[in-house]
SEDOSE-675659 format. One record per residue: x, y, z of N, C-alpha, C in turn; residue in one letter; residue number from 1. Coordinates in Angstrom, 1 decimal. Example, Ala and Ser with C-alpha at 12.3 -4.5 7.8 and 13.67 -1.06 7.14 Angstrom:
2
pt nx:13.2&ny:-5.7&nz:7.8&cax:12.3&cay:-4.5&caz:7.8&cx:13.2&cy:-3.3&cz:7.8&res:A&n:1
pt nx:12.8&ny:-2.2&nz:7.1&cax:13.7&cay:-1.1&caz:7.1&cx:12.9&cy:0.0&cz:7.9&res:S&n:2
REM end
This chain:
148
pt nx:21.7&ny:-82.2&nz:-41.2&cax:21.7&cay:-80.6&caz:-40.6&cx:23.5&cy:-80.8&cz:-40.1&res:M&n:1
pt nx:23.9&ny:-79.7&nz:-40.9&cax:25.5&cay:-79.5&caz:-39.9&cx:25.5&cy:-78.8&cz:-39.0&res:D&n:2
pt nx:26.8&ny:-78.4&nz:-38.3&cax:26.7&cay:-77.4&caz:-37.1&cx:26.0&cy:-75.9&cz:-37.6&res:W&n:3
pt nx:26.1&ny:-75.5&nz:-38.6&cax:25.9&cay:-73.8&caz:-38.9&cx:24.2&cy:-74.1&cz:-38.8&res:L&n:4
pt nx:24.0&ny:-75.4&nz:-39.4&cax:22.0&cay:-74.9&caz:-39.8&cx:21.2&cy:-75.0&cz:-37.9&res:G&n:5
pt nx:22.5&ny:-76.1&nz:-37.1&cax:22.0&cay:-75.9&caz:-35.9&cx:22.2&cy:-74.2&cz:-35.0&res:I&n:6
pt nx:23.2&ny:-73.8&nz:-35.3&cax:23.6&cay:-72.3&caz:-35.1&cx:22.4&cy:-71.5&cz:-35.2&res:G&n:7
pt nx:21.8&ny:-71.4&nz:-36.5&cax:21.0&cay:-70.5&caz:-36.7&cx:19.4&cy:-70.7&cz:-36.2&res:V&n:8
pt nx:19.2&ny:-72.1&nz:-36.3&cax:18.3&cay:-72.6&caz:-35.7&cx:17.9&cy:-72.1&cz:-34.2&res:L&n:9
pt nx:19.3&ny:-72.5&nz:-33.4&cax:19.3&cay:-72.1&caz:-32.0&cx:18.7&cy:-70.6&cz:-31.8&res:I&n:10
pt nx:19.6&ny:-69.6&nz:-32.5&cax:20.0&cay:-68.2&caz:-33.1&cx:18.5&cy:-67.7&cz:-33.4&res:I&n:11
pt nx:17.4&ny:-68.7&nz:-33.6&cax:16.3&cay:-68.2&caz:-34.7&cx:15.2&cy:-67.9&cz:-33.0&res:G&n:12
pt nx:15.7&ny:-69.6&nz:-32.1&cax:14.5&cay:-70.0&caz:-31.4&cx:14.9&cy:-68.8&cz:-30.3&res:I&n:13
pt nx:15.7&ny:-68.6&nz:-30.0&cax:16.4&cay:-67.4&caz:-28.9&cx:15.5&cy:-66.3&cz:-28.9&res:A&n:14
pt nx:15.7&ny:-66.1&nz:-30.5&cax:15.1&cay:-64.5&caz:-30.9&cx:13.7&cy:-64.9&cz:-30.6&res:L&n:15
pt nx:13.1&ny:-65.9&nz:-31.0&cax:11.7&cay:-66.4&caz:-30.9&cx:11.2&cy:-65.6&cz:-29.3&res:L&n:16
pt nx:11.4&ny:-66.7&nz:-28.8&cax:11.9&cay:-66.4&caz:-27.0&cx:11.4&cy:-65.4&cz:-26.6&res:I&n:17
pt nx:13.2&ny:-64.5&nz:-27.2&cax:13.2&cay:-62.9&caz:-26.6&cx:11.4&cy:-62.3&cz:-27.3&res:L&n:18
pt nx:11.0&ny:-62.4&nz:-28.4&cax:10.1&cay:-61.7&caz:-28.8&cx:9.0&cy:-61.6&cz:-27.7&res:V&n:19
pt nx:8.5&ny:-63.3&nz:-27.6&cax:7.7&cay:-63.5&caz:-26.9&cx:7.6&cy:-63.2&cz:-25.5&res:L&n:20
pt nx:8.8&ny:-63.0&nz:-25.4&cax:8.7&cay:-62.0&caz:-23.5&cx:8.6&cy:-61.0&cz:-23.9&res:V&n:21
pt nx:9.4&ny:-60.2&nz:-24.7&cax:9.3&cay:-58.7&caz:-24.5&cx:7.6&cy:-57.9&cz:-25.4&res:L&n:22
pt nx:6.8&ny:-59.1&nz:-26.1&cax:5.5&cay:-58.4&caz:-26.5&cx:4.3&cy:-57.9&cz:-24.7&res:I&n:23
pt nx:5.1&ny:-58.4&nz:-24.0&cax:3.5&cay:-57.5&caz:-23.0&cx:4.4&cy:-56.5&cz:-22.9&res:K&n:24
pt nx:6.0&ny:-56.0&nz:-22.5&cax:6.3&cay:-54.8&caz:-22.4&cx:5.9&cy:-53.8&cz:-23.6&res:P&n:25
pt nx:6.1&ny:-54.6&nz:-24.4&cax:5.9&cay:-53.4&caz:-25.8&cx:4.8&cy:-52.8&cz:-25.8&res:L&n:26
pt nx:3.9&ny:-54.3&nz:-25.7&cax:2.6&cay:-53.8&caz:-25.8&cx:2.0&cy:-52.3&cz:-24.3&res:L&n:27
pt nx:2.4&ny:-52.5&nz:-23.6&cax:2.6&cay:-51.5&caz:-22.5&cx:3.0&cy:-50.0&cz:-22.6&res:K&n:28
pt nx:4.1&ny:-50.0&nz:-23.4&cax:5.0&cay:-48.9&caz:-23.8&cx:4.2&cy:-48.6&cz:-25.0&res:L&n:29
pt nx:3.7&ny:-49.1&nz:-26.1&cax:2.4&cay:-48.5&caz:-27.0&cx:1.2&cy:-48.3&cz:-26.4&res:A&n:30
pt nx:1.0&ny:-48.9&nz:-25.4&cax:-0.2&cay:-47.7&caz:-24.9&cx:-0.1&cy:-46.3&cz:-24.0&res:T&n:31
pt nx:1.3&ny:-46.6&nz:-23.6&cax:1.9&cay:-45.6&caz:-22.7&cx:2.4&cy:-44.4&cz:-23.7&res:L&n:32
pt nx:2.9&ny:-44.8&nz:-24.9&cax:3.2&cay:-43.9&caz:-26.0&cx:1.5&cy:-42.8&cz:-26.5&res:L&n:33
pt nx:0.7&ny:-43.9&nz:-26.5&cax:-0.7&cay:-43.2&caz:-26.9&cx:-1.0&cy:-42.2&cz:-26.5&res:D&n:34
pt nx:-1.4&ny:-42.2&nz:-24.9&cax:-1.7&cay:-41.6&caz:-23.8&cx:-1.0&cy:-40.6&cz:-23.7&res:S&n:35
pt nx:0.3&ny:-40.6&nz:-24.0&cax:1.1&cay:-39.5&caz:-23.8&cx:0.5&cy:-38.6&cz:-25.1&res:A&n:36
pt nx:0.7&ny:-39.3&nz:-26.6&cax:0.3&cay:-38.3&caz:-27.6&cx:-1.1&cy:-38.0&cz:-27.2&res:R&n:37
pt nx:-2.5&ny:-38.6&nz:-26.1&cax:-3.2&cay:-37.9&caz:-26.7&cx:-3.4&cy:-36.7&cz:-25.6&res:Q&n:38
pt nx:-2.5&ny:-36.8&nz:-24.8&cax:-2.2&cay:-35.8&caz:-23.7&cx:-1.7&cy:-34.6&cz:-24.1&res:T&n:39
pt nx:-0.7&ny:-34.5&nz:-25.5&cax:-0.2&cay:-33.6&caz:-25.7&cx:-0.5&cy:-33.2&cz:-26.5&res:T&n:40
pt nx:-1.4&ny:-34.0&nz:-27.5&cax:-2.8&cay:-33.1&caz:-28.4&cx:-3.5&cy:-32.3&cz:-27.7&res:D&n:41
pt nx:-4.0&ny:-33.3&nz:-26.4&cax:-5.4&cay:-31.6&caz:-26.2&cx:-4.1&cy:-30.4&cz:-25.0&res:R&n:42
pt nx:-2.7&ny:-30.6&nz:-25.1&cax:-2.1&cay:-29.3&caz:-24.2&cx:-2.5&cy:-28.3&cz:-25.1&res:L&n:43
pt nx:-2.2&ny:-27.8&nz:-26.7&cax:-1.7&cay:-26.4&caz:-26.9&cx:-3.6&cy:-25.8&cz:-26.9&res:P&n:44
pt nx:-4.5&ny:-27.3&nz:-26.9&cax:-5.9&cay:-26.2&caz:-26.9&cx:-5.8&cy:-25.8&cz:-25.3&res:K&n:45
pt nx:-5.4&ny:-26.6&nz:-24.1&cax:-5.0&cay:-26.5&caz:-22.6&cx:-4.4&cy:-24.9&cz:-22.4&res:T&n:46
pt nx:-3.3&ny:-24.8&nz:-23.3&cax:-2.8&cay:-23.8&caz:-22.9&cx:-3.0&cy:-22.3&cz:-23.9&res:L&n:47
pt nx:-3.9&ny:-22.7&nz:-24.7&cax:-4.7&cay:-21.9&caz:-25.1&cx:-6.0&cy:-20.8&cz:-24.4&res:D&n:48
pt nx:-6.6&ny:-22.4&nz:-23.6&cax:-7.5&cay:-21.6&caz:-22.7&cx:-6.6&cy:-20.9&cz:-21.2&res:D&n:49
pt nx:-5.7&ny:-21.0&nz:-21.1&cax:-4.9&cay:-20.7&caz:-19.9&cx:-4.6&cy:-19.4&cz:-20.5&res:G&n:50
pt nx:-4.2&ny:-19.2&nz:-21.5&cax:-3.4&cay:-17.8&caz:-22.3&cx:-5.2&cy:-16.7&cz:-22.5&res:A&n:51
pt nx:-6.1&ny:-17.4&nz:-22.5&cax:-7.1&cay:-16.6&caz:-22.7&cx:-7.6&cy:-16.0&cz:-21.4&res:A&n:52
pt nx:-7.6&ny:-16.9&nz:-20.6&cax:-8.3&cay:-16.8&caz:-18.9&cx:-6.9&cy:-15.9&cz:-18.7&res:Q&n:53
pt nx:-5.9&ny:-16.2&nz:-18.5&cax:-5.1&cay:-14.7&caz:-18.1&cx:-4.9&cy:-13.4&cz:-19.0&res:A&n:54
pt nx:-5.3&ny:-13.1&nz:-20.2&cax:-5.7&cay:-12.2&caz:-20.9&cx:-6.7&cy:-11.7&cz:-20.4&res:H&n:55
pt nx:-7.8&ny:-12.1&nz:-20.2&cax:-9.0&cay:-11.5&caz:-19.2&cx:-8.6&cy:-10.9&cz:-17.8&res:D&n:56
pt nx:-7.9&ny:-11.7&nz:-17.4&cax:-7.7&cay:-11.7&caz:-15.9&cx:-6.9&cy:-10.0&cz:-16.3&res:I&n:57
pt nx:-5.9&ny:-10.5&nz:-16.8&cax:-5.0&cay:-9.0&caz:-17.0&cx:-6.5&cy:-7.6&cz:-17.6&res:F&n:58
pt nx:-6.7&ny:-7.8&nz:-18.7&cax:-7.8&cay:-6.7&caz:-18.8&cx:-9.0&cy:-6.4&cz:-17.8&res:Q&n:59
pt nx:-9.3&ny:-7.3&nz:-16.5&cax:-10.3&cay:-6.4&caz:-15.7&cx:-9.0&cy:-5.8&cz:-14.6&res:Q&n:60
pt nx:-8.1&ny:-6.6&nz:-15.2&cax:-7.1&cay:-5.7&caz:-13.6&cx:-6.5&cy:-4.8&cz:-14.0&res:V&n:61
pt nx:-6.6&ny:-4.2&nz:-15.3&cax:-6.4&cay:-3.2&caz:-16.0&cx:-7.4&cy:-2.0&cz:-15.6&res:N&n:62
pt nx:-8.8&ny:-2.6&nz:-16.4&cax:-9.9&cay:-2.1&caz:-16.0&cx:-10.2&cy:-1.3&cz:-14.4&res:K&n:63
pt nx:-9.6&ny:-1.8&nz:-13.9&cax:-10.2&cay:-1.8&caz:-12.4&cx:-9.2&cy:-0.7&cz:-11.6&res:T&n:64
pt nx:-7.4&ny:-0.5&nz:-12.2&cax:-6.6&cay:0.5&caz:-11.9&cx:-6.8&cy:1.6&cz:-12.8&res:L&n:65
pt nx:-7.4&ny:1.5&nz:-13.8&cax:-7.7&cay:2.6&caz:-14.4&cx:-8.8&cy:3.3&cz:-13.7&res:E&n:66
pt nx:-10.4&ny:2.5&nz:-13.2&cax:-11.1&cay:2.7&caz:-12.2&cx:-10.6&cy:3.4&cz:-11.0&res:N&n:67
pt nx:-9.8&ny:2.9&nz:-9.9&cax:-8.7&cay:3.4&caz:-9.0&cx:-8.3&cy:4.7&cz:-9.5&res:V&n:68
pt nx:-7.7&ny:5.0&nz:-10.3&cax:-7.1&cay:6.2&caz:-10.6&cx:-8.0&cy:7.1&cz:-11.0&res:N&n:69
pt nx:-8.8&ny:7.1&nz:-11.7&cax:-10.2&cay:8.0&caz:-11.6&cx:-10.5&cy:8.2&cz:-10.4&res:R&n:70
pt nx:-11.1&ny:7.3&nz:-9.6&cax:-11.2&cay:7.7&caz:-8.3&cx:-10.2&cy:8.6&cz:-7.0&res:Q&n:71
pt nx:-9.4&ny:8.3&nz:-7.5&cax:-8.2&cay:9.0&caz:-6.8&cx:-7.7&cy:10.8&cz:-7.5&res:M&n:72
pt nx:-8.4&ny:10.1&nz:-9.1&cax:-8.0&cay:11.9&caz:-9.3&cx:-9.1&cy:12.6&cz:-8.8&res:N&n:73
pt nx:-10.6&ny:12.3&nz:-8.5&cax:-11.3&cay:12.6&caz:-8.2&cx:-11.8&cy:13.3&cz:-6.4&res:T&n:74
pt nx:-10.8&ny:12.2&nz:-6.0&cax:-10.8&cay:12.7&caz:-4.1&cx:-8.8&cy:13.1&cz:-4.2&res:V&n:75
pt nx:-8.4&ny:13.4&nz:-5.1&cax:-7.1&cay:14.0&caz:-5.1&cx:-7.4&cy:15.7&cz:-4.2&res:H&n:76
pt nx:-8.6&ny:16.2&nz:-4.9&cax:-8.5&cay:17.8&caz:-4.5&cx:-9.4&cy:18.1&cz:-3.1&res:P&n:77
pt nx:-9.6&ny:16.7&nz:-2.7&cax:-10.2&cay:16.8&caz:-1.1&cx:-9.1&cy:16.7&cz:-0.4&res:L&n:78
pt nx:-8.1&ny:15.7&nz:-0.3&cax:-6.9&cay:15.9&caz:0.2&cx:-6.1&cy:17.2&cz:0.7&res:F&n:79
pt nx:-5.9&ny:18.0&nz:-0.9&cax:-5.2&cay:18.7&caz:-0.5&cx:-6.0&cy:20.2&cz:-0.2&res:Q&n:80
pt nx:-7.4&ny:19.8&nz:0.0&cax:-8.5&cay:20.6&caz:0.8&cx:-8.0&cy:20.7&cz:2.4&res:V&n:81
pt nx:-7.7&ny:19.1&nz:2.4&cax:-7.3&cay:18.4&caz:3.9&cx:-6.6&cy:19.5&cz:4.6&res:I&n:82
pt nx:-5.0&ny:18.6&nz:3.7&cax:-3.9&cay:19.5&caz:3.7&cx:-3.9&cy:21.0&cz:3.9&res:G&n:83
pt nx:-4.7&ny:21.9&nz:3.3&cax:-4.5&cay:23.1&caz:3.4&cx:-5.2&cy:23.5&cz:4.8&res:D&n:84
pt nx:-6.3&ny:23.1&nz:4.9&cax:-7.0&cay:23.4&caz:6.1&cx:-6.0&cy:23.1&cz:7.1&res:A&n:85
pt nx:-5.1&ny:21.8&nz:7.2&cax:-4.6&cay:21.6&caz:8.3&cx:-3.4&cy:22.3&cz:8.8&res:G&n:86
pt nx:-2.8&ny:23.0&nz:7.7&cax:-1.9&cay:24.2&caz:7.5&cx:-2.0&cy:25.7&cz:7.9&res:E&n:87
pt nx:-3.0&ny:25.7&nz:7.6&cax:-3.8&cay:26.8&caz:8.3&cx:-4.1&cy:27.0&cz:10.0&res:A&n:88
pt nx:-5.1&ny:25.8&nz:10.1&cax:-4.9&cay:25.5&caz:11.5&cx:-3.6&cy:26.0&cz:12.7&res:S&n:89
pt nx:-2.5&ny:24.9&nz:11.8&cax:-1.6&cay:25.0&caz:12.4&cx:-0.8&cy:26.5&cz:12.8&res:R&n:90
pt nx:-1.1&ny:26.9&nz:11.7&cax:0.0&cay:28.7&caz:11.6&cx:-1.3&cy:29.4&cz:12.6&res:Q&n:91
pt nx:-2.5&ny:28.9&nz:12.7&cax:-3.8&cay:29.8&caz:13.8&cx:-2.9&cy:29.4&cz:15.3&res:V&n:92
pt nx:-2.8&ny:28.0&nz:15.8&cax:-2.4&cay:27.6&caz:16.7&cx:-1.1&cy:28.3&cz:16.9&res:S&n:93
pt nx:-0.2&ny:28.6&nz:16.3&cax:1.1&cay:29.5&caz:15.9&cx:1.2&cy:30.8&cz:16.8&res:L&n:94
pt nx:0.1&ny:30.8&nz:15.8&cax:-0.3&cay:32.5&caz:16.3&cx:-0.8&cy:32.5&cz:17.9&res:Q&n:95
pt nx:-1.9&ny:31.9&nz:18.3&cax:-2.4&cay:31.5&caz:19.7&cx:-1.3&cy:31.7&cz:20.3&res:W&n:96
pt nx:-0.9&ny:30.6&nz:20.1&cax:0.4&cay:30.6&caz:21.1&cx:1.7&cy:31.1&cz:21.6&res:L&n:97
pt nx:1.7&ny:32.1&nz:20.4&cax:2.9&cay:33.0&caz:20.4&cx:2.2&cy:34.3&cz:21.4&res:N&n:98
pt nx:0.5&ny:34.2&nz:21.0&cax:0.3&cay:35.6&caz:22.1&cx:0.2&cy:35.0&cz:23.5&res:K&n:99
pt nx:-0.3&ny:33.7&nz:23.5&cax:-0.5&cay:33.6&caz:24.7&cx:0.6&cy:33.8&cz:25.9&res:T&n:100
pt nx:2.1&ny:32.9&nz:25.0&cax:3.2&cay:32.7&caz:25.3&cx:3.3&cy:34.5&cz:25.7&res:A&n:101
pt nx:3.1&ny:35.6&nz:25.0&cax:3.7&cay:37.0&caz:25.3&cx:2.4&cy:37.4&cz:26.2&res:E&n:102
pt nx:1.5&ny:37.2&nz:26.3&cax:0.5&cay:37.3&caz:27.7&cx:1.0&cy:37.0&cz:29.1&res:L&n:103
pt nx:1.7&ny:35.8&nz:28.6&cax:2.1&cay:35.3&caz:30.1&cx:3.2&cy:36.0&cz:30.6&res:K&n:104
pt nx:4.0&ny:36.5&nz:29.3&cax:5.1&cay:37.5&caz:29.6&cx:4.5&cy:38.5&cz:30.4&res:E&n:105
pt nx:3.7&ny:39.1&nz:29.8&cax:3.2&cay:40.7&caz:29.9&cx:2.6&cy:40.4&cz:31.7&res:N&n:106
pt nx:2.4&ny:39.4&nz:31.8&cax:1.2&cay:39.0&caz:33.0&cx:2.4&cy:38.7&cz:34.1&res:A&n:107
pt nx:3.6&ny:38.4&nz:34.0&cax:4.8&cay:38.2&caz:34.9&cx:5.7&cy:39.3&cz:35.0&res:T&n:108
pt nx:5.5&ny:40.2&nz:34.0&cax:5.7&cay:41.8&caz:33.8&cx:5.0&cy:42.6&cz:34.8&res:E&n:109
pt nx:3.9&ny:42.2&nz:34.8&cax:2.8&cay:43.0&caz:35.7&cx:2.7&cy:42.6&cz:37.1&res:A&n:110
pt nx:2.7&ny:41.5&nz:37.2&cax:3.4&cay:40.8&caz:38.7&cx:4.9&cy:41.7&cz:39.3&res:Q&n:111
pt nx:5.9&ny:41.1&nz:38.6&cax:6.8&cay:41.7&caz:39.4&cx:7.0&cy:43.4&cz:39.3&res:T&n:112
pt nx:6.1&ny:44.4&nz:38.4&cax:6.2&cay:45.5&caz:38.5&cx:5.3&cy:45.7&cz:40.1&res:V&n:113
pt nx:4.5&ny:45.0&nz:40.3&cax:3.5&cay:44.7&caz:41.7&cx:4.1&cy:44.7&cz:43.0&res:S&n:114
pt nx:4.9&ny:43.6&nz:42.5&cax:6.2&cay:43.3&caz:43.4&cx:7.0&cy:44.2&cz:43.5&res:N&n:115
pt nx:8.0&ny:45.2&nz:42.2&cax:9.0&cay:46.1&caz:43.0&cx:8.2&cy:46.7&cz:43.7&res:R&n:116
pt nx:7.3&ny:47.4&nz:43.4&cax:6.8&cay:48.5&caz:44.3&cx:6.1&cy:48.0&cz:45.6&res:K&n:117
pt nx:6.1&ny:47.2&nz:45.7&cax:5.8&cay:46.9&caz:47.2&cx:4.1&cy:46.8&cz:47.4&res:K&n:118
pt nx:3.6&ny:46.7&nz:46.2&cax:1.9&cay:46.7&caz:46.5&cx:1.3&cy:45.6&cz:47.3&res:Y&n:119
pt nx:0.3&ny:45.4&nz:48.0&cax:0.2&cay:44.6&caz:48.2&cx:-1.0&cy:44.4&cz:48.1&res:E&n:120
pt nx:-1.8&ny:43.5&nz:48.6&cax:-3.9&cay:43.1&caz:48.2&cx:-4.4&cy:44.0&cz:47.3&res:G&n:121
pt nx:-5.1&ny:45.0&nz:47.6&cax:-6.1&cay:45.7&caz:46.7&cx:-5.5&cy:46.2&cz:45.8&res:L&n:122
pt nx:-4.3&ny:47.1&nz:45.7&cax:-3.3&cay:48.0&caz:45.0&cx:-2.5&cy:47.1&cz:44.1&res:Y&n:123
pt nx:-2.3&ny:46.3&nz:44.3&cax:-1.9&cay:44.8&caz:42.9&cx:-2.5&cy:44.4&cz:42.7&res:S&n:124
pt nx:-4.0&ny:44.0&nz:42.9&cax:-5.4&cay:44.0&caz:41.9&cx:-5.7&cy:45.0&cz:41.0&res:V&n:125
pt nx:-5.7&ny:46.2&nz:41.6&cax:-5.7&cay:47.5&caz:41.1&cx:-4.9&cy:47.8&cz:39.7&res:L&n:126
pt nx:-3.6&ny:47.6&nz:40.3&cax:-2.3&cay:48.1&caz:39.3&cx:-2.6&cy:46.5&cz:37.9&res:S&n:127
pt nx:-2.6&ny:45.6&nz:38.5&cax:-3.0&cay:44.6&caz:37.2&cx:-4.0&cy:44.8&cz:36.1&res:F&n:128
pt nx:-5.2&ny:45.6&nz:36.6&cax:-6.1&cay:45.9&caz:35.6&cx:-5.8&cy:46.8&cz:34.8&res:V&n:129
pt nx:-5.6&ny:48.1&nz:35.4&cax:-5.1&cay:49.0&caz:34.9&cx:-3.8&cy:48.7&cz:33.7&res:F&n:130
pt nx:-3.3&ny:47.7&nz:34.3&cax:-2.5&cay:47.1&caz:33.0&cx:-3.0&cy:46.1&cz:31.7&res:Y&n:131
pt nx:-3.8&ny:45.1&nz:32.1&cax:-4.7&cay:44.4&caz:31.2&cx:-5.3&cy:45.6&cz:30.9&res:L&n:132
pt nx:-5.9&ny:46.8&nz:31.4&cax:-6.6&cay:47.7&caz:30.5&cx:-6.0&cy:48.4&cz:29.5&res:S&n:133
pt nx:-4.5&ny:48.6&nz:29.5&cax:-4.1&cay:49.2&caz:28.6&cx:-3.5&cy:48.2&cz:27.7&res:Q&n:134
pt nx:-3.3&ny:46.7&nz:27.6&cax:-3.1&cay:46.3&caz:26.6&cx:-4.5&cy:46.0&cz:25.9&res:K&n:135
pt nx:-5.4&ny:45.7&nz:26.9&cax:-7.1&cay:45.6&caz:26.1&cx:-7.0&cy:46.0&cz:23.9&res:S&n:136
pt nx:-6.6&ny:46.6&nz:24.1&cax:-6.6&cay:47.3&caz:23.1&cx:-5.7&cy:46.3&cz:22.0&res:G&n:137
pt nx:-4.6&ny:46.1&nz:22.4&cax:-3.9&cay:45.2&caz:21.5&cx:-4.8&cy:43.9&cz:21.1&res:E&n:138
pt nx:-4.7&ny:43.7&nz:22.7&cax:-5.5&cay:41.8&caz:22.5&cx:-6.8&cy:42.1&cz:21.5&res:L&n:139
pt nx:-7.5&ny:43.5&nz:21.0&cax:-8.2&cay:42.9&caz:20.7&cx:-8.1&cy:43.2&cz:19.0&res:K&n:140
pt nx:-6.8&ny:43.8&nz:18.5&cax:-6.2&cay:43.6&caz:17.2&cx:-5.5&cy:42.9&cz:17.1&res:K&n:141
pt nx:-5.4&ny:41.7&nz:18.1&cax:-4.5&cay:39.9&caz:17.3&cx:-5.9&cy:39.7&cz:17.6&res:V&n:142
pt nx:-6.9&ny:39.4&nz:18.1&cax:-8.4&cay:38.7&caz:17.9&cx:-8.9&cy:39.0&cz:17.0&res:S&n:143
pt nx:-8.8&ny:40.5&nz:16.2&cax:-9.2&cay:40.5&caz:14.6&cx:-8.2&cy:40.0&cz:13.7&res:K&n:144
pt nx:-7.0&ny:39.8&nz:14.2&cax:-6.3&cay:38.9&caz:13.2&cx:-6.3&cy:37.7&cz:13.3&res:Q&n:145
pt nx:-6.8&ny:36.7&nz:13.9&cax:-7.3&cay:35.9&caz:14.3&cx:-8.1&cy:34.8&cz:13.7&res:L&n:146
pt nx:-9.2&ny:35.9&nz:13.9&cax:-10.9&cay:35.6&caz:12.9&cx:-10.6&cy:36.0&cz:11.6&res:K&n:147
pt nx:-9.4&ny:36.8&nz:11.4&cax:-9.6&cay:37.0&caz:9.4&cx:-8.8&cy:35.4&cz:9.3&res:R&n:148
REM end
């Protein structure tokens, strides 16, 4: 055998040793790739199931929103009535407040009239009652307006 044959024999033995050393990792790599293939084979079914569940959830959400919208449309007139009643009560309160302020001002005027004329005791009470009796017609009108 010449040197060329010996070199080829050494290269062959080295390749045989390399193959024997790499058999175990290559088998593990083959197992890993097979497992990955099985996982990727199941992936489309899993994604389809997830998409179907998401679709069902969206349908339920849409039904729930439609139900809420119907209920809000049913309740909306009630809120409008409550708002109108609140506005009406505010207007009545403002009228009462204005009339109360006017009566207070009128009472103050009556008191200043009695003080100005220097009525005391019974005379001041009588003049105040007379003043209120003159204003009673006006108070009845105001009361009728507020009752409407």
